[in-house]
TIKOLZA-220739 format. One record per residue (C-alpha): residue in one letter; chain; x, y, z; residue number from 1. Coordinates in steps of 0.5 Angstrom, whole numbers. Each point is the difference from the previous one (the first is absolute). Layout:
BEGIN
<"A" "A" <X Y Z> NUM>
...
//
This chain:
BEGIN
<"M" "A" <17 76 -55> 1>
<"L" "A" <4 -6 0> 2>
<"R" "A" <1 -4 -7> 3>
<"A" "A" <1 -7 -2> 4>
<"T" "A" <0 -3 -7> 5>
<"I" "A" <-1 -7 -2> 6>
<"A" "A" <2 -2 -7> 7>
<"L" "A" <-3 -7 -3> 8>
<"D" "A" <4 -4 -4> 9>
<"R" "A" <-3 -7 -3> 10>
<"G" "A" <7 -4 0> 11>
<"A" "A" <2 2 6> 12>
<"T" "A" <-2 -6 3> 13>
<"V" "A" <2 -3 8> 14>
<"A" "A" <-5 -7 0> 15>
<"Q" "A" <-6 -3 0> 16>
<"T" "A" <-3 0 7> 17>
<"D" "A" <-1 -7 2> 18>
<"D" "A" <-6 -1 4> 19>
<"R" "A" <3 -2 6> 20>
<"L" "A" <2 7 1> 21>
<"F" "A" <-7 1 3> 22>
<"S" "A" <0 -5 6> 23>
<"S" "A" <0 0 7> 24>
<"F" "A" <1 -3 7> 25>
<"L" "A" <-4 -3 5> 26>
<"E" "A" <3 -4 7> 27>
<"H" "A" <-3 -3 6> 28>
<"L" "A" <2 7 3> 29>
<"G" "A" <-5 5 5> 30>
<"R" "A" <-7 -1 -4> 31>
<"A" "A" <2 -1 -7> 32>
<"I" "A" <-2 -7 0> 33>
<"Y" "A" <-5 -1 5> 34>
<"T" "A" <-6 5 0> 35>
<"G" "A" <4 3 -6> 36>
<"I" "A" <-1 -4 -6> 37>
<"F" "A" <-4 -6 5> 38>
<"E" "A" <-5 1 5> 39>
<"P" "A" <-5 -6 -1> 40>
<"D" "A" <-5 4 5> 41>
<"H" "A" <0 7 -5> 42>
<"P" "A" <-6 2 -3> 43>
<"V" "A" <2 -1 -6> 44>
<"A" "A" <5 -6 1> 45>
<"D" "A" <-2 -5 -5> 46>
<"K" "A" <0 -7 1> 47>
<"R" "A" <7 -1 0> 48>
<"G" "A" <1 6 5> 49>
<"F" "A" <3 5 -5> 50>
<"R" "A" <-2 7 1> 51>
<"R" "A" <-4 2 -7> 52>
<"D" "A" <1 7 1> 53>
<"V" "A" <7 -1 1> 54>
<"L" "A" <0 -5 -6> 55>
<"E" "A" <-3 6 -4> 56>
<"L" "A" <6 5 2> 57>
<"V" "A" <5 -5 -2> 58>
<"R" "A" <-3 -1 -7> 59>
<"D" "A" <-1 7 -1> 60>
<"L" "A" <7 1 2> 61>
<"G" "A" <3 -5 -6> 62>
<"V" "A" <4 -3 4> 63>
<"S" "A" <4 -6 -3> 64>
<"H" "A" <4 -4 4> 65>
<"V" "A" <-1 0 8> 66>
<"R" "A" <7 -3 4> 67>
<"Y" "A" <-2 -5 6> 68>
<"P" "A" <0 -1 5> 69>
<"G" "A" <6 5 2> 70>
<"G" "A" <4 4 2> 71>
<"N" "A" <4 -1 6> 72>
<"F" "A" <-6 -5 2> 73>
<"L" "A" <3 -5 -5> 74>
<"S" "A" <6 -1 3> 75>
<"G" "A" <-3 -4 7> 76>
<"Y" "A" <-6 -3 -4> 77>
<"D" "A" <-1 -7 -1> 78>
<"W" "A" <-5 0 -6> 79>
<"W" "A" <-3 -7 2> 80>
<"D" "A" <-3 4 5> 81>
<"G" "A" <-5 4 -4> 82>
<"V" "A" <-2 -6 -4> 83>
<"G" "A" <-5 -6 1> 84>
<"P" "A" <-7 0 5> 85>
<"R" "A" <0 7 4> 86>
<"D" "A" <-2 -4 7> 87>
<"Q" "A" <7 -4 0> 88>
<"R" "A" <4 6 -2> 89>
<"P" "A" <4 3 5> 90>
<"T" "A" <1 7 3> 91>
<"R" "A" <7 2 1> 92>
<"L" "A" <4 6 2> 93>
<"D" "A" <2 4 -6> 94>
<"L" "A" <8 3 3> 95>
<"A" "A" <0 5 -6> 96>
<"W" "A" <-6 4 2> 97>
<"H" "A" <-2 -2 7> 98>
<"S" "A" <-6 -3 -1> 99>
<"L" "A" <-5 -6 0> 100>
<"E" "A" <0 -4 -6> 101>
<"P" "A" <-7 -4 0> 102>
<"N" "A" <2 -3 -7> 103>
<"L" "A" <-8 0 -2> 104>
<"F" "A" <3 4 -7> 105>
<"G" "A" <6 -4 -4> 106>
<"W" "A" <1 -2 -7> 107>
<"G" "A" <-6 -3 -2> 108>
<"E" "A" <-4 6 1> 109>
<"F" "A" <5 5 -3> 110>
<"A" "A" <0 -3 -6> 111>
<"D" "A" <-8 -1 1> 112>
<"W" "A" <0 8 2> 113>
<"S" "A" <5 2 -6> 114>
<"K" "A" <-4 -4 -6> 115>
<"A" "A" <-6 4 4> 116>
<"A" "A" <4 7 -1> 117>
<"G" "A" <2 -2 -7> 118>
<"T" "A" <7 1 2> 119>
<"Q" "A" <6 -6 -1> 120>
<"I" "A" <5 -3 6> 121>
<"M" "A" <7 3 1> 122>
<"G" "A" <2 -6 5> 123>
<"A" "A" <6 1 6> 124>
<"V" "A" <3 -6 3> 125>
<"N" "A" <3 0 8> 126>
<"L" "A" <8 1 -2> 127>
<"G" "A" <0 2 7> 128>
<"T" "A" <-2 -5 6> 129>
<"G" "A" <-2 -5 -7> 130>
<"T" "A" <4 -4 -4> 131>
<"P" "A" <1 -1 -8> 132>
<"M" "A" <-3 -7 0> 133>
<"E" "A" <-6 2 4> 134>
<"A" "A" <-1 6 -6> 135>
<"G" "A" <0 -5 -5> 136>
<"H" "A" <-6 -4 5> 137>
<"L" "A" <-4 7 -1> 138>
<"L" "A" <1 1 -7> 139>
<"E" "A" <-1 -8 -2> 140>
<"Y" "A" <-7 2 5> 141>
<"T" "A" <-2 6 -4> 142>
<"N" "A" <3 -2 -7> 143>
<"R" "A" <-1 -7 -2> 144>
<"P" "A" <-6 -4 -2> 145>
<"A" "A" <-2 -6 4> 146>
<"D" "A" <5 -5 0> 147>
<"T" "A" <5 1 5> 148>
<"L" "A" <0 0 8> 149>
<"W" "A" <-1 8 1> 150>
<"A" "A" <-4 2 -6> 151>
<"D" "A" <-5 -6 2> 152>
<"R" "A" <0 4 7> 153>
<"R" "A" <-3 6 -4> 154>
<"V" "A" <-6 -5 -3> 155>
<"A" "A" <-1 -2 7> 156>
<"H" "A" <-1 6 3> 157>
<"G" "A" <-5 2 -6> 158>
<"H" "A" <4 2 -6> 159>
<"P" "A" <0 -4 -6> 160>
<"E" "A" <4 4 -4> 161>
<"P" "A" <6 3 1> 162>
<"W" "A" <2 8 1> 163>
<"D" "A" <5 0 -5> 164>
<"V" "A" <4 6 4> 165>
<"R" "A" <5 2 -6> 166>
<"L" "A" <4 5 5> 167>
<"W" "A" <4 -1 7> 168>
<"C" "A" <4 4 4> 169>
<"L" "A" <5 -4 3> 170>
<"G" "A" <-1 3 8> 171>
<"N" "A" <-1 8 3> 172>
<"E" "A" <5 5 1> 173>
<"M" "A" <6 -5 3> 174>
<"D" "A" <5 5 -1> 175>
<"G" "A" <-4 3 7> 176>
<"E" "A" <3 -2 7> 177>
<"W" "A" <-8 1 2> 178>
<"Q" "A" <-1 -6 -5> 179>
<"I" "A" <-2 -6 4> 180>
<"G" "A" <6 -5 -3> 181>
<"H" "A" <4 6 -3> 182>
<"L" "A" <7 -3 -4> 183>
<"E" "A" <5 4 -2> 184>
<"A" "A" <0 1 -8> 185>
<"R" "A" <4 -6 -2> 186>
<"A" "A" <-4 -5 5> 187>
<"Y" "A" <-6 3 -3> 188>
<"G" "A" <2 -1 -8> 189>
<"L" "A" <2 -7 2> 190>
<"K" "A" <-7 -2 3> 191>
<"A" "A" <-3 4 -5> 192>
<"R" "A" <3 -3 -6> 193>
<"E" "A" <-1 -7 3> 194>
<"A" "A" <-7 1 2> 195>
<"A" "A" <-1 3 -8> 196>
<"K" "A" <3 -7 -3> 197>
<"I" "A" <-5 -4 4> 198>
<"M" "A" <-6 4 -2> 199>
<"R" "A" <2 1 -7> 200>
<"Q" "A" <1 -9 0> 201>
<"V" "A" <-7 1 3> 202>
<"D" "A" <-3 5 -7> 203>
<"P" "A" <5 3 -4> 204>
<"S" "A" <-5 5 -2> 205>
<"I" "A" <0 4 6> 206>
<"E" "A" <4 7 1> 207>
<"L" "A" <4 1 6> 208>
<"V" "A" <1 7 4> 209>
<"A" "A" <8 0 4> 210>
<"C" "A" <-1 4 6> 211>
<"G" "A" <4 8 -1> 212>
<"S" "A" <1 5 4> 213>
<"A" "A" <-6 2 5> 214>
<"T" "A" <2 7 0> 215>
<"V" "A" <6 4 -3> 216>
<"L" "A" <0 2 8> 217>
<"Q" "A" <4 -7 1> 218>
<"P" "A" <7 1 1> 219>
<"T" "A" <1 -7 -5> 220>
<"F" "A" <-4 4 -5> 221>
<"P" "A" <2 -1 -6> 222>
<"A" "A" <5 -6 1> 223>
<"W" "A" <-5 -4 3> 224>
<"D" "A" <-3 0 -6> 225>
<"R" "A" <6 -2 -4> 226>
<"V" "A" <2 -6 4> 227>
<"V" "A" <-7 -3 0> 228>
<"L" "A" <0 1 -8> 229>
<"E" "A" <7 -4 0> 230>
<"E" "A" <-3 -6 3> 231>
<"T" "A" <-7 0 -3> 232>
<"F" "A" <1 3 -7> 233>
<"D" "A" <-1 -6 -4> 234>
<"Q" "A" <-6 -2 4> 235>
<"V" "A" <-4 6 1> 236>
<"D" "A" <-4 6 -4> 237>
<"Y" "A" <0 5 4> 238>
<"L" "A" <2 4 6> 239>
<"S" "A" <-4 4 5> 240>
<"L" "A" <0 7 2> 241>
<"H" "A" <-3 3 5> 242>
<"R" "A" <-2 7 3> 243>
<"Y" "A" <-4 5 4> 244>
<"Y" "A" <-1 6 1> 245>
<"E" "A" <-2 6 5> 246>
<"N" "A" <-1 7 1> 247>
<"E" "A" <6 2 5> 248>
<"G" "A" <-2 7 1> 249>
<"N" "A" <1 3 -7> 250>
<"D" "A" <-6 0 -5> 251>
<"L" "A" <5 1 -6> 252>
<"D" "A" <6 -6 2> 253>
<"F" "A" <-6 -4 1> 254>
<"L" "A" <-3 2 -7> 255>
<"A" "A" <6 -1 -3> 256>
<"S" "A" <1 -8 2> 257>
<"F" "A" <-1 -2 -7> 258>
<"V" "A" <7 2 -1> 259>
<"D" "A" <2 -5 5> 260>
<"M" "A" <-4 -5 -3> 261>
<"G" "A" <3 1 -7> 262>
<"D" "A" <7 0 3> 263>
<"F" "A" <-1 -7 4> 264>
<"I" "A" <-2 -3 -6> 265>
<"H" "A" <5 3 -4> 266>
<"T" "A" <5 -4 5> 267>
<"I" "A" <-2 -6 1> 268>
<"G" "A" <0 -1 -8> 269>
<"G" "A" <6 1 0> 270>
<"T" "A" <2 -4 5> 271>
<"V" "A" <-3 -5 -4> 272>
<"D" "A" <3 2 -6> 273>
<"H" "A" <7 -2 3> 274>
<"V" "A" <-2 -6 2> 275>
<"R" "A" <-2 -2 -7> 276>
<"A" "A" <6 4 -3> 277>
<"V" "A" <5 -5 5> 278>
<"K" "A" <-4 -6 -2> 279>
<"R" "A" <1 2 -7> 280>
<"S" "A" <-8 -2 0> 281>
<"R" "A" <-5 2 -6> 282>
<"K" "A" <-6 -1 6> 283>
<"Q" "A" <-3 6 2> 284>
<"I" "A" <-2 1 8> 285>
<"Y" "A" <-6 4 1> 286>
<"L" "A" <-3 4 6> 287>
<"S" "A" <-6 -1 4> 288>
<"F" "A" <-2 5 4> 289>
<"D" "A" <-4 -3 4> 290>
<"E" "A" <-1 4 7> 291>
<"W" "A" <-1 7 -2> 292>
<"N" "A" <-5 5 4> 293>
<"V" "A" <0 7 4> 294>
<"W" "A" <1 -3 8> 295>
<"Y" "A" <0 3 5> 296>
<"Q" "A" <5 -5 5> 297>
<"A" "A" <1 6 6> 298>
<"H" "A" <-8 -2 1> 299>
<"Q" "A" <2 -8 2> 300>
<"E" "A" <-1 -1 7> 301>
<"P" "A" <0 -6 5> 302>
<"H" "A" <-7 -4 1> 303>
<"P" "A" <-2 -6 3> 304>
<"W" "A" <-1 -7 -3> 305>
<"E" "A" <-7 0 -3> 306>
<"Q" "A" <-2 -2 -7> 307>
<"A" "A" <-1 4 -5> 308>
<"P" "A" <3 7 4> 309>
<"R" "A" <-1 7 -3> 310>
<"L" "A" <6 1 -3> 311>
<"L" "A" <4 4 -5> 312>
<"E" "A" <-8 3 -3> 313>
<"D" "A" <4 7 -2> 314>
<"R" "A" <-5 5 -2> 315>
<"Y" "A" <2 3 -6> 316>
<"S" "A" <-1 8 -3> 317>
<"L" "A" <1 3 -6> 318>
<"L" "A" <7 2 1> 319>
<"D" "A" <1 -8 1> 320>
<"A" "A" <-4 -2 -7> 321>
<"L" "A" <5 5 -4> 322>
<"V" "A" <6 -2 3> 323>
<"F" "A" <-3 -8 -1> 324>
<"A" "A" <-1 2 -8> 325>
<"G" "A" <7 3 -1> 326>
<"L" "A" <2 -7 2> 327>
<"G" "A" <-5 -3 -4> 328>
<"M" "A" <2 4 -6> 329>
<"T" "A" <8 -3 2> 330>
<"L" "A" <-2 -7 -1> 331>
<"V" "A" <-3 2 -6> 332>
<"N" "A" <5 3 -3> 333>
<"H" "A" <5 -6 1> 334>
<"A" "A" <-4 -4 -3> 335>
<"D" "A" <6 -4 -4> 336>
<"R" "A" <3 -1 7> 337>
<"V" "A" <-6 -1 5> 338>
<"K" "A" <-5 -5 -3> 339>
<"I" "A" <-4 -2 7> 340>
<"A" "A" <-2 5 5> 341>
<"C" "A" <-4 -1 6> 342>
<"L" "A" <-4 6 5> 343>
<"A" "A" <2 -3 7> 344>
<"Q" "A" <-6 -1 1> 345>
<"L" "A" <-6 0 -2> 346>
<"V" "A" <-7 0 6> 347>
<"N" "A" <1 4 6> 348>
<"V" "A" <8 -1 2> 349>
<"I" "A" <3 6 -4> 350>
<"A" "A" <-5 -1 -5> 351>
<"P" "A" <-4 4 -5> 352>
<"I" "A" <-7 -4 2> 353>
<"L" "A" <-2 1 7> 354>
<"T" "A" <-6 -5 4> 355>
<"E" "A" <-3 1 6> 356>
<"P" "A" <-2 -7 4> 357>
<"G" "A" <-7 -2 -2> 358>
<"G" "A" <-1 8 -3> 359>
<"G" "A" <2 3 -6> 360>
<"V" "A" <6 1 -5> 361>
<"L" "A" <4 6 -1> 362>
<"K" "A" <4 2 -7> 363>
<"Q" "A" <7 3 3> 364>
<"T" "A" <3 7 -3> 365>
<"I" "A" <5 -5 -4> 366>
<"Y" "A" <-5 -4 -3> 367>
<"Y" "A" <-1 5 -5> 368>
<"P" "A" <7 0 -3> 369>
<"F" "A" <1 -7 0> 370>
<"Q" "A" <-6 -1 -3> 371>
<"L" "A" <1 5 -6> 372>
<"L" "A" <8 -3 -1> 373>
<"S" "A" <-4 -7 1> 374>
<"R" "A" <-6 3 -6> 375>
<"Y" "A" <5 3 -4> 376>
<"G" "A" <7 -1 0> 377>
<"R" "A" <0 -6 -4> 378>
<"G" "A" <3 0 -7> 379>
<"T" "A" <7 3 -3> 380>
<"V" "A" <4 4 4> 381>
<"L" "A" <3 6 -2> 382>
<"R" "A" <6 4 2> 383>
<"P" "A" <-2 7 -1> 384>
<"S" "A" <3 7 -1> 385>
<"V" "A" <-1 4 6> 386>
<"Q" "A" <3 7 1> 387>
<"V" "A" <-2 2 8> 388>
<"E" "A" <4 3 6> 389>
<"Q" "A" <3 -4 5> 390>
<"V" "A" <-1 1 7> 391>
<"E" "A" <6 -3 5> 392>
<"T" "A" <-3 -5 5> 393>
<"R" "A" <3 -5 4> 394>
<"Y" "A" <1 -5 -5> 395>
<"G" "A" <3 5 -4> 396>
<"E" "A" <-3 4 -6> 397>
<"A" "A" <-8 -1 -1> 398>
<"P" "A" <-4 2 -7> 399>
<"L" "A" <-5 5 2> 400>
<"V" "A" <-5 -4 -4> 401>
<"H" "A" <1 -8 0> 402>
<"T" "A" <-2 -4 -8> 403>
<"S" "A" <-2 -6 -1> 404>
<"V" "A" <-2 -1 -8> 405>
<"V" "A" <-4 -8 -1> 406>
<"A" "A" <-4 0 -7> 407>
<"D" "A" <-5 -6 -1> 408>
<"A" "A" <2 -6 -5> 409>
<"A" "A" <-3 3 -6> 410>
<"G" "A" <3 7 1> 411>
<"E" "A" <-6 4 0> 412>
<"V" "A" <-1 3 7> 413>
<"V" "A" <6 2 3> 414>
<"T" "A" <0 1 8> 415>
<"V" "A" <4 5 4> 416>
<"F" "A" <1 0 7> 417>
<"L" "A" <2 7 3> 418>
<"L" "A" <2 1 7> 419>
<"S" "A" <2 7 3> 420>
<"I" "A" <3 0 6> 421>
<"A" "A" <1 9 -1> 422>
<"D" "A" <-4 3 5> 423>
<"Q" "A" <-2 5 -5> 424>
<"P" "A" <-4 -1 -7> 425>
<"V" "A" <4 -3 -6> 426>
<"V" "A" <-2 1 -7> 427>
<"A" "A" <1 -7 -4> 428>
<"E" "A" <1 -1 -7> 429>
<"V" "A" <-1 -6 -3> 430>
<"D" "A" <4 -1 -7> 431>
<"L" "A" <-4 -5 -4> 432>
<"R" "A" <3 0 -6> 433>
<"G" "A" <3 -7 0> 434>
<"F" "A" <-6 -2 0> 435>
<"G" "A" <-5 6 -4> 436>
<"A" "A" <-5 4 2> 437>
<"R" "A" <-5 -3 4> 438>
<"R" "A" <-5 2 5> 439>
<"L" "A" <1 0 8> 440>
<"V" "A" <-6 -5 2> 441>
<"S" "A" <0 0 7> 442>
<"H" "A" <4 3 5> 443>
<"T" "A" <0 -2 7> 444>
<"C" "A" <2 4 6> 445>
<"L" "A" <2 -2 7> 446>
<"E" "A" <2 6 4> 447>
<"G" "A" <-4 4 7> 448>
<"P" "A" <2 7 4> 449>
<"D" "A" <1 -5 6> 450>
<"L" "A" <6 -5 -1> 451>
<"G" "A" <-1 -3 7> 452>
<"A" "A" <-7 -1 -2> 453>
<"V" "A" <-2 -8 0> 454>
<"N" "A" <-7 -4 -1> 455>
<"T" "A" <-4 -3 6> 456>
<"F" "A" <-6 -5 0> 457>
<"A" "A" <-3 7 3> 458>
<"V" "A" <2 4 -7> 459>
<"P" "A" <2 -5 -5> 460>
<"D" "A" <1 4 -5> 461>
<"A" "A" <5 6 3> 462>
<"V" "A" <5 -2 -6> 463>
<"V" "A" <-2 -3 -6> 464>
<"P" "A" <2 2 -7> 465>
<"R" "A" <-4 5 -4> 466>
<"E" "A" <-1 1 -8> 467>
<"V" "A" <2 6 -3> 468>
<"A" "A" <-4 3 -6> 469>
<"C" "A" <4 -2 -7> 470>
<"P" "A" <0 5 -6> 471>
<"P" "A" <-2 -2 -6> 472>
<"E" "A" <6 2 -4> 473>
<"V" "A" <4 -5 -4> 474>
<"G" "A" <7 2 0> 475>
<"V" "A" <7 -3 1> 476>
<"S" "A" <2 5 6> 477>
<"H" "A" <-4 1 6> 478>
<"Q" "A" <0 3 6> 479>
<"V" "A" <-2 -1 7> 480>
<"E" "A" <1 2 6> 481>
<"L" "A" <2 -3 6> 482>
<"G" "A" <-3 3 6> 483>
<"P" "A" <6 -1 7> 484>
<"R" "A" <2 -7 2> 485>
<"S" "A" <-6 -4 -4> 486>
<"F" "A" <0 -6 -5> 487>
<"H" "A" <-2 -1 -7> 488>
<"V" "A" <-3 -4 -5> 489>
<"L" "A" <0 2 -7> 490>
<"R" "A" <-2 -4 -5> 491>
<"F" "A" <0 2 -7> 492>
<"G" "A" <-3 -3 -6> 493>
<"L" "A" <-2 0 -7> 494>
//
């Protein structure tokens, strides 16, 4: 039988996790907004039209921030269309997703929804068709008290108190030729720099995210990131990364996607360090991995112009959930560089939560690893010493057991996340000598005989975590058997 040894040292710390590592994303795309979070005629909608069943699940996930309003949608969006009296808002063609946008839901509705969901806002300004000055106007609308033109308009629209949006994205994926208003790196850097200067004049307390590479597959990666930072380094706080993964026919390669994500983070981190060194700056730019998920992009198909079409509604399997867990663990492991991460997206569109118009709500398989990481992945990240067999994949060598370790603030509970990508059982020995004798207080496992199993409205619990009985023994070493291709959360306490 295969074996793995995970030794923990209390002093081998990486960083504290930022709560924003457990964030998500909503875009005006498909049914993410309409019949997703907002459906006034639904039986469980509140008086504002928000689906209460969805709100309950978002709170259960512990989502920190939600990035809004896009996404590709952002680069052709005039935020002014989505505020004020609904009967005066225009219906527009959304060129990004070939849809009709009725603008029944906009900034005011999102601010109210975010408060109801217990999340904070990660705002985004249009730097495709939008201008730097329009970015400043939006910030004035959201953050200033009632004493200026745009703030007074927010008050007139029924929101007397500012929303205090502290975190902003300067556009979206501007390196992509698919993006409305796509710019070359230098041109985008200059535009983003000017937008940042205006926005900081309006509110100096905000934090700003510049667009990094949309994917490692871009021909401009990582030169784009270097050039953008050369222009924006003094004005921004974060650089964004986006990356999606899908099964291209080899389950092992798919399971090893976390290796590629880690390499992506290392490369962009090195690029940031290069620009920092050239500028001889003491300032540190951190990373915002503000789009990540499993996404079967090959499933996209042309569709007619319509409102809230069923787009990108991937149905996730157990295998997808295991890959997702590995990606989330990688983000935790890089908490020293990655301070923000947004699961893309939150409802219906490549999402952990799926709804039916007028009907029920479903937890997809990826719901569970996000919930477990969000619940137990906050604290001090440790760098364990791991001895385990490596296997060759399309991304290079990958460990058969991928590991993340987080100690809570008091150091009383140590959580070990383990993803086995082996096709046979593995005996994992966890050595806790750095923390002293502990008991395994809980063991949560996500596994099953059918990697293709999915949750449906007819069978919503086909894939759910199960609790494994824990032995009563207290000790510094514990052995746990990991089933083939499985995800485990081990919590050790006093």
